[in-house]
C-alpha positions in Angstrom: 119.8 109.9 84.5 116.1 108.9 84.2 115.0 111.8 86.4 117.1 114.3 84.4 115.4 113.0 81.2 112.0 113.4 82.8 112.7 116.9 84.1 113.7 117.9 80.5 111.2 116.0 78.4 108.0 116.6 80.4 108.2 120.4 80.4 109.0 120.3 76.6 105.9 118.2 76.0 103.8 120.5 78.1 105.1 123.5 76.2 104.3 121.9 72.9 100.7 121.1 74.0 100.1 124.5 75.5 101.3 126.2 72.4 99.2 124.0 70.2 96.0 124.4 72.2 96.7 128.1 72.7 97.0 128.7 69.0 93.6 127.0 68.4 91.5 128.5 71.2 93.5 131.4 72.4 95.7 132.2 75.4 93.0 133.0 78.0 90.8 130.0 77.3 93.9 127.8 77.5 94.8 129.2 80.9 91.2 128.8 82.0 91.2 125.2 80.8 94.4 124.4 82.6 93.0 125.9 85.9 89.7 124.0 85.4 91.5 120.7 85.0 93.5 121.3 88.1 90.4 122.2 90.2 88.4 119.2 88.8 91.3 116.9 89.4 91.8 118.2 92.9 88.1 117.5 93.7 88.3 114.0 92.3 91.5 113.3 94.3 89.7 114.5 97.4 86.7 112.2 96.9 88.8 109.2 96.1 91.1 110.0 99.0 88.2 109.9 101.5 87.2 106.5 100.0 90.7 105.2 100.6 90.7 106.6 104.1 87.4 104.7 104.7 89.0 101.4 103.5 92.0 102.0 105.7 89.8 102.4 108.7 87.8 99.3 107.8 91.0 97.2 107.5 92.3 98.5 110.8 89.0 97.6 112.5 89.5 94.0 111.2 93.0 94.0 112.7 94.6 93.9 109.2 97.5 95.9 107.9 96.1 98.3 105.3 99.2 98.1 103.1 97.5 98.1 99.7 95.2 100.9 100.8 98.2 102.9 101.9 99.9 102.3 98.5 96.6 103.3 96.9 96.7 106.5 98.9 100.3 107.2 97.9 99.4 106.8 94.2 96.5 109.2 94.7 98.9 111.7 96.3 101.1 111.5 93.3 98.1 111.9 91.0 97.1 115.1 93.0 100.5 116.5 92.7 100.7 115.8 89.0 97.3 117.4 88.5 98.4 120.6 90.2 101.2 121.1 87.6 100.1 123.3 84.7 99.7 121.6 81.4 97.7 119.1 79.6 100.1 116.2 79.4 100.5 116.0 83.2 96.8 116.5 83.6 96.2 113.5 81.3 98.6 111.4 83.4 97.0 112.5 86.6 93.5 111.7 85.4 94.8 108.3 84.3 96.0 107.7 87.9 92.5 108.5 89.1 91.0 105.5 87.4 90.9 102.8 90.1 91.5 99.9 87.7 94.6 101.5 86.3 95.8 102.3 89.8 95.4 98.6 90.8 97.3 97.5 87.6 100.1 100.0 88.4 100.3 98.8 92.0 100.3 95.1 91.0 103.2 95.8 88.5 105.1 97.7 91.3 104.5 94.9 93.8 105.9 92.3 91.4 109.2 94.0 91.2 109.6 94.4 95.0 111.6 91.6 96.7 109.5 89.2 98.7 109.1 90.2 102.3 108.7 87.9 105.3 106.2 85.1 104.9 103.1 85.5 107.1 102.7 83.0 109.9 100.6 80.0 109.0 97.7 78.6 111.0 99.3 76.2 113.5 96.2 74.0 113.7 96.4 73.1 110.0 100.2 72.9 109.7 100.8 70.4 112.6 103.2 70.8 115.5 106.0 73.3 115.2 109.4 71.7 115.3 112.6 73.6 115.9 115.8 71.6 115.3 118.9 72.4 117.2 121.5 71.1 119.7 121.9 71.7 123.4 124.0 70.7 126.3 123.6 71.2 130.0 126.1 73.1 131.9 126.5 72.3 135.6 126.9 75.2 138.0 
């Protein structure tokens, strides 16, 4: 239901803004402005994507799982796809996703709604001996 609402509402918002801007500056400048925002957004996504790729490589070299970096890359991918859509409203949303602080805020909100995963193993030296409780019995052959 939410996706249906988005697929109807967003194109209507885009049409409204395109008509408003087109009536002010004309049809060809509006088309040119829409193409310019797509090209500029694509270039910015590319630059930030390489930055995320560098952070992924650094995390892997430290033997860490680059989970947040991968999520950051996924949000950048969504931003790039949104920026390719013609229109000013989606371009505005795409450019908002290109702001690193807003991406981190969005990711932190998303991570808070996810269920907790397995807890990472703790350092055995600081937590004392590991005790596993259970019962056993010997069976004779």
